[in-house]
N, C-alpha and C positions, 0 to 999 in steps of 0.2 A: 348598792356601791362598792362594798368591799368585795362583794361576789364578783362583780364584772372586772374589778382590779385582779381579784386572783384568777380569773380566767385568762385575762389577757396576758398576764405575767405565766401561767403554764403553757398558754400557746408559744409566747417568745421562747423559752425553755425547749419545748419540742422540737420548734422550728430549728433552733441552734443544734441540736441533737442530730437532727436530720442533716444540717449542712456538714457538721464535723464527721459524720459516716461516710458523707460523701465526697471527703477530701482526704482519701489516703495519704497521697502524697504532698501533704501541706507541711511535712515537718521542717523542711529545709526552707529559712528565709528567702534565700536566694530564689526557689521556685515561686515562692509568695509575690516577690519583687517584682519578677520578671512578669508574671501574669498580669500584677496592677498596673504595669507601665504602657501594656496594650491600650488599656481604656486610657489613661492618664496620658499619653503620646498623642491619641486621637483627638482629644477634647482640645488640647494645648494645641494641636496643628489646627484645628477649627477655629481656634481664637484669631487667627490670620489667614487663614485660605481665602476667606471672603475677598482681601482685599484687592487681591490681584483681578478678581473678577467684578469688583466694583464699577468700572467703566461698563462692561459688558451689561450686568444688572441694570445701571443706569439707563442705558438705551433701550435695552429689550422692555422693562417695565415703564418706560417714558416718565422718567422721572427726573429730579435736578439732585443737586451737588448735596444738600443739606439732608435730602431725604434719605438718599442712598447711604450716606455714613450712619443714618440709624438701623440698616441691616448689620451693622457691625456692633455697634453701641448696645442695641438692644439685649444681644448675645452676652455682651460683656454685665448691663446690668444687671440680669437675670440670674449671671452667676454670682455678681457681688453681693448681692441682696440674700441669699439664702447660704453663703458660707459660713456665718458666722453660728447660726442655730445647726448647720449640717454637722460641725463637728460635736456640738452637744448630742445630737440625736446618733451619732456614732458609737459614742461612749453608752448612750443608755440601751439603744436596741442593735447594737453589734456592727463593726465597721465592715464586717463583710457583706452584712443585709443591707445596709446602707450604699456599700458599692454597687451592689446589684442592682438596686432600686435607682441607681441615678445613671448607670450605664444604659437600663432598659428605656428610662425616660428619654436620654438622650438620643440613642439610637431609633426610636419612634418618632420623635421630633423633626428628626435629620430627613427620613421619608416625607413629612409634611412638608418642610422647608422646599424639598426637590418638587414637589407638586404644587406649590405656589404660584398664582397664576397673576396676582398685584404686589405692590410694594407692601399696603397694609397687611396683606395675609403673610408676607416673607416676614416682616418685622416679627407678628405675632408668633410665628412659627419658632424664629430665634430666640425671642424671648423665653419661651418652655425650653427650647434645646441648652439655653444659658442656666435654666433652672436645674436640670437634670444633672451638667456640668459641675455645678455649684454642690450639689449633693454627693458627689463622687469623690472630687478633690479633696478634702479633709480627709478621708478615710485612708488616702495613701501614705500621706507622712506621717499621721498617728499609727497607721499600723507598722510602718519602717520603725519607729521610734520604740515601739513596745517590742517586737520580734527581734531587734537587733542587739546584742550587748554594745556598751558604749565604745569599745575596744575596736570593733567592727563599723558601727554605724557612720563613721565619716565618709567610708567610702560607699555606703550604701546611699547617704544622703546626698552624696557629692553626684551620683547618678543620676538620683530624682531631679534634681537642679539641672544637672546637665540637658536630661531629658524636656525640661522645661523650655530652656534657652535655645535647644537645637530645632525643637519642634516649631518654637515660635518663627525663626526663620525658613524650616523647610515649607511650611504651610503656603507660600508663596510659589515654591515651585512645584508642588503637586496641583494648585489651582492654575496654574497656569497651562501644564498640559491639558487637565482635563477641559477646561474651558476653552482651549482650541480645539482638542479634537473629538468631545462628545457633548459640551454645553456646559453652562454653567449650572445646570440642574444637578449634573454629578458630581459636584464638590460635596452636593448633601447624600445623593445616594450612594457613592461610595462608602458612607459609614456603616451602612447596613450590615453587610456581610463581616465587616470587621467588628460590628459591635456585637454581633451573635457569636464570633468567635471569642471574643472579650468576655463574654458571659459565661461561655463554657469553662474557658482556663480559671475564672476566678472562684465559679463552683466547684471546681476541681483542685484548684493548687491554693487557694488565700485561705488561712486557717481561721478557726472559730474560736474569738479571744473574749475573754471576760467581760460580762458588762458592767457597770454601775448604775446605782438609782440616781436620776438627776432631775430636777423641776425646770421648767422652760420658761423663760423670761418672753413673755410675749409682748409686754410693752417694749423692752428694747429691741426685738424683732420690729415693730412696728416703727418705731422711732428711727432707727437705722436705714430700714428701706424708703421710710417715706423722705426722710434728710437727702439720701444719695439718687434717688429718683428727681426730688425738686431741682437739684443741684445740675445733675447732669441735662434735666430738660432745659432748665434756665440758658447753660451754657451752650448747648446746642442751637437752641432756636433764637438765640441772641442778636445774630447778625440777621435774619429773616425777619424777625420782630422789630428790627432798627433798635435795637437796646432800649425800648421804650420801659418807661417806671415800673409796668407789671413784670418784666422780664428780671429786673432788678430784685424787684419784689419776692419774685419765686425763688432767685439764687441766696436772698437773704434769710426767707423762711426755711431753705434747706441747710444754710448754715446753722441755724436757730436749732432745727431738732436735732441735728450732730450733738449740738453743744447740749442740748438737755440730754441726750442720751448717755453723753461722758458723766455728766453728773447723775444720772440713775443708776449708772453701773457702778459709782463710789458710794451713793448711799443705800442701795439696795443691799439689805442684810439676809435676804434669803439665799438665791443662786441666781449672781448676776452672769449676763450672757458673756462678758468677758470679765474674767476674774483681773482684776488691776494688780495683783501679785506677779503675775508674768512678767510684768514691766521692770520688776525689783531687778530683775538681771539688765543691765546696760547694754550690751553686747546683743539681748533679744531685742531691744528698744530700737537700737542703732539699725540694726539690720531690716527692722521693719520699715524704717524710715528709707533704705535704700533699697529695698525690693519693690516699694512704691514708685520711687525715680526712676527705676530702672523700668518698671513697667510703663511707664509714663511715658519715658523716652521712646522705647522700643515700639509700642502702639503707635504713638502720634507720628514716628518718621515714616511708618509703613503706609499710611493714608495718600499722602500725596506723590509719592515715587510712581505706582503704577500710572497716576493719570498723567504725569510727567512723561514717562516712557512712552506710553499708548498715545496721548493725544497729542503731546508735542513732537516726539521722535519718530513715532510712528511705527512703533514696533507691535508684533503680537504679543497676546498674554504669555505666549510660552519664550519666546526671545526677551522679554522684558523681566520674566521670572527670572531666566538665566542670566541676566545683568546683576543680579541679586544673590546669584550664588555664592559668590566669592562669602558671604556671611556665613552662611551656612556650613561651607568647608571649612572655613578658619575654626567656628566654634566648635565642631564636630571633632577636629581634629586635636585640637588644645583641651578640649572638657578632662579626658582619664588625665593628662598632665597636671592639670591644675587642681584636679581632686588629691592627687598625690602631695601636691605645693601647700594645699591648706593645711591637711593634715600634720605637717612639718613644721611651717613658717606662720611668724603673726600673720593675721588677716589683713593688718592696716596697709602695709605696703602692695599686699596683692589688689585688694579691691581700690587703693588709689590709683594705681597702673591703669584699672581695668575702666573705670570711670573716666580718666585723663583721655585713654584710648577711642572711648566712646565719643566724647567731645570732640577730639581732635578729628576724627573720623567724618562727624557729621558736618562739623565745620568746614572740613576740605570737601563735602558732597557738594554743599549748598554753593560751593565758588565754582564747581565744575558743570552745575545743573545748566545748562544751553542748549536750543537746539543744533547749534555749529560745534558743539564738542562731540571729539569723535568717542564710539562707544567706550572702546579701551581704557580711555582715562577715568570712567567712572568705577572702573574694577578696583582699583588700588584702595581707594577710601572705603568702599563697602567690605575690603578685605579687613581694612585697621576697625572698622565697628565690629566686624565678626570677633576678632580678637579681644576687643574690649568687653564684648558680652560673655564672651568665654570665662573672663577673669573676674566676673561679676556674679553671674547666677549661681553657681556651684558653691563658690566661698561664704556667698551670703547665706544660704541655706545652712551650710555647716554649721557656721559659727554660731546661728539664731538658734539651732537646737543643741548644739554642743552640752551645755549642763540645763536642758530642760528635764524636770523630772518626770517621770510616767504619769503621775495623777494629773499633770496638766498637759499630757501630749495632745488629748482632743481639743481642749481651749487655744492651746499654743497654735498648733495646726491650724485650725480655722482664722485665728487673728491673723497668722502670717500670709495664708493664702488671702484673706479679706483683706489688707492691706495690697499684696500685688494686686488684687483684682480692682481695687479702689484706685491702684495707680493707673490701672490700664483703661478704665472706663472714663477718667477725668482727662488722659492721655487721648483718648478717641472724641471726647465731647470739645474738648479745649482747641484741639487739631480742627475740629470741624468749623468751629467759630473763627479761630486765626485763617484757617484758609481760605474759608469765605470772604472773609475781611480783606486780603490780600488779593484774591480774585477781582473783586468789588474795586478795588483800589487801581490795579495794574492794566485792567483789560479795559478798550473803549467803551465809553459811557453808552454807546449805542448798544454793546452787545449785554444781553443780560447775563448777570456772574450766575445767577442758581437757576436758569429759566429751564425749561423741559426742551429735551434734544435727543434725537434718535442716532447722532453720528458718534462715532468711536473716536474720530480724528477731528481736529480743528481746522479751519482756513490757515494758510500758510501764513497771512499778515498777523494772526494771531499766536503764533508758535513764540515769539519773543517775548510778549508781554505776561502769556500765560507761563511761561518759563521762570521769568522771573518770580511770578506770584509763588510758583513751588516751591524756587528756591529760597524765598524768604521765609516759607511755613517751615522747612528743615531745621531753620535756626532757632525755634522754638524747643525742639528737643534737645540740641547742641547747649543751650542755656541750661535746661532743666537738669542735665547730667553734670554740668558742675557742682549743684547741691551734693551729689553723691559723695564727690571728692571732701567735701565739709565733713559729711555724715561719717565717712571714715576716720578722719581723725580722733573721733570720740570713741574709738573702738578699745574695748579694755584687752581684748585676745585670750590668752591663756588664763584663767582664772585659778584660783588656789587649789580648785579640785583638779585640773587638769596637771598644773605642777607636781602637785603631790603625787598624782598617779605616776607621772614620769619617774619621780625619785623610787617611788614603792619597788619599782620592776629591778632597782639593784639594791633594795633594803633599807633599814633604817631604824630610827627609834620608834617610839611607841607613845600614843597620848590618845586621850578620850576623845569621844565624838565632839563635845563641846570645848576643847581644848583653847586656851586662851593665853598669849604670851605672857599677861601682867599676872595671871594665876601659877605658872608653871615655876617651879624651884629646883627638883631635880628626879628623876627616874631611875631606878636601880635596876639593873638586870643581873639576876641571881645565876651564875653560872652552875648547871648541872654536873654533879661529878662525874668525872669520866666521858664527859660529851666528846666527840671529836668533831672536825670541821665537817659539815655536813655538804653533801653536794649542792652546786647551785642550780635551782629551780623558780622558772618563772613565776611570779607571784602578779596575778592580775590586779591592777589597780582600780576596775570597776566595781570590786565586791568589798564593800566598805562594812564589813563583819569583823566583830573580833577575833583575834587572832590567837591560838592557843599552844600553836606548835613551836618548836626550839628556833632561835635564829642565831647562827653562829656559836652553836652549842650554848645558848642560853634560852631561859624561860622568862613569860611575861608575867609579872604579878598584876591581879586587879583584872585583867580580861581588858586589856588595853588593846590598842591598834598602833598601826605603824606611822611614825611621824619622819617626814624627810630632813634629812639633814645633807650636808655640804661635804663634802670629803674629797679628796686629792684625786681618786678616781673617775669624777663623774663633775658635771657641770652643776651648777647652784644658780637656778632662775629666780630671783628676788621678785616678789609679790610689787606689784606697784603701789602699795601703800607703805613698803619698807621704808623706815627712815635712813639715811646716807651711812649710818654708821651701826645703829642697833640691829638686832636679829629678829624681829617681830614689828608687828603692824603697830603696836604703842610703845617700841623703842624712842627713848629720846636722846640716844647717843650718850647718856652719861655714863 
C-alpha cells in the first residue's frame, strides 16, 4: 500500500516537472490568464449556445419541450455535480493537470454530441460534456487567485467574471449562425479545433503550481450529487408527471440529501468537501447567493426566448440570435469599466443597480412579447438586461474573492462556481416546469403542450396564446432577480484589510498582527539620530510582513507592522463596527 502510494506520488512529481519544462513562457500571470480564458470562454459559451438551437433539435430529433430542455439541463447538471470535488482535485494533483483533463474530456464529448442521432444520446453526451466543464472551471479561478498578487487580482478576476457574463450572452449568437449555416450539429463540432488549440496554449503558458495533500469526501460528493439530481429531475419532470406524489417525493428526497450534506460538512472533522469557514467572510457568502440568483435568471430567461422568436415571430435562428445581440454588446462594452468601478467603489450600489436593471429589463421584455410587436421594440429591453448583467457578473466575482486566503483558493473557487452552476441548473429545471405549465394553461386544449412535432413554426392561430405563455415565463427570472437586490444590501464591502491596505500606501503607525484596540496603550517611535526625511516610496499593502526599515526617519521597536491612522492628508474610512465616537471596534465613546 505504502509502495503504491509512493509510486503514485513520484509519478505526479515527474509529470509536474515535465509540465514545468514545457511551460517556458508561463512566468507572466497574464499569459496564463489568456490561455485559460480560451477554454473557460468555450465552456461558458456552450452553456447557452444550445438554447438557440433547441427548436431545431426538437424538430430534428422528434421530441417535445420537456425532453429537449434536458439537452441543456444535462450539461448543467453534470457541470454542477463535479465542481466541488474538482477544486479539491486541483489542489491535490495540480490545477494545470486538472485543467488539461477537463478540457480534453469536454472536447471529446463535443464530438460525441455532434454525432448524436437521438435525444437520449444527445442528453448522455451533454452530461459527459458537463463533467469535463465542471473539472476545468475551478482551476481557472483558483489559478488566478494564486498567481496574481492582491493589488492586481481585481482586474484579473473582473476579466474572468466578464468572460463568464459575455460568453453566456454570446452563445446564442454563435448558435444561431451555426444552426442556419451548417446545422445544429456544428454548435458542438466547432468546439473540437478550439479545444485542441486551448490544450496547446495551456501546456505552453499555464504554470505548474505547488500541490497540497488532501483527502476526498466521497460521502459529501455522493450526497450533493444525488440531491441535485433528484431536485432537478423532480422539477423538470413535474409538469409531465402532473405533479403526482412521486414527483414531490423526489423533490423532498433531494432537499433531504442536500440538508444531510450540509450537516455532514459541519460534523466531518477530517477534511470536508466544503470547509464551512469559507463562509465566515460575509461578502463571500452574500456573493455566492448573488451569483446563484444571477445564473438562475440568466439561464431561465434564455429558454423561452428562442421558442417565442422562432415559433411565434417566424424568425430564423440567426435573426432570433441577432435580436438578443444587444445584451452581448452592452455587457461587452461595459465590462472593462465595471471592473475599474468595483475596485474603487463599494460594491453594494454597483450590484444593486445591476440587479435592478435586470429585473426592469426582463419585466419590460415580458410586456413587449407579442407576435404583433415590431422587432425593434424588443431591442431596448435586451440592452437594459445586458447593462444589468455587466454590473453583476464582474462585481460579484471580484467581491467574493477579495479577501479569500490562498489556502482556501481551491475550495472557495469550487464553492463559488458550484453555486453559480446550481443556480443555472435550477433555473433551467424551474423554467422547464414553469414554461410547460404556462403552455398547457394558455394553449387550446386540443393542442398538445408537450407532444412531438417536426414543425419549427406554429400555425398562426396559436401565435397569440403561445406568445402569452412565453411572456409569462419571462416574469419568473424577473422575480428572482429582485432577490439579488436584497442580497446586495447585506454586503460589507471594503473590510479592514482593504481599508488598512489603502492607508498603508500613505504610511502610518505600527501594530502587531493580533492588534486589538482594547489592548492598545501607546506605541513609541524612536527617531534615529541624524535621520533625514526619506524619499516617498510606495508600500504594497498586500505584504503583511514585519517592517523593519525607517519610516519618516523613525525605527520600529519590536518588529511591529503598519497601522492605518487618520491624517489631514488623506481620508479615513471607518470600519462598519466602529462606534460613532470612539476610534476602534470596541470603543464605547466614553
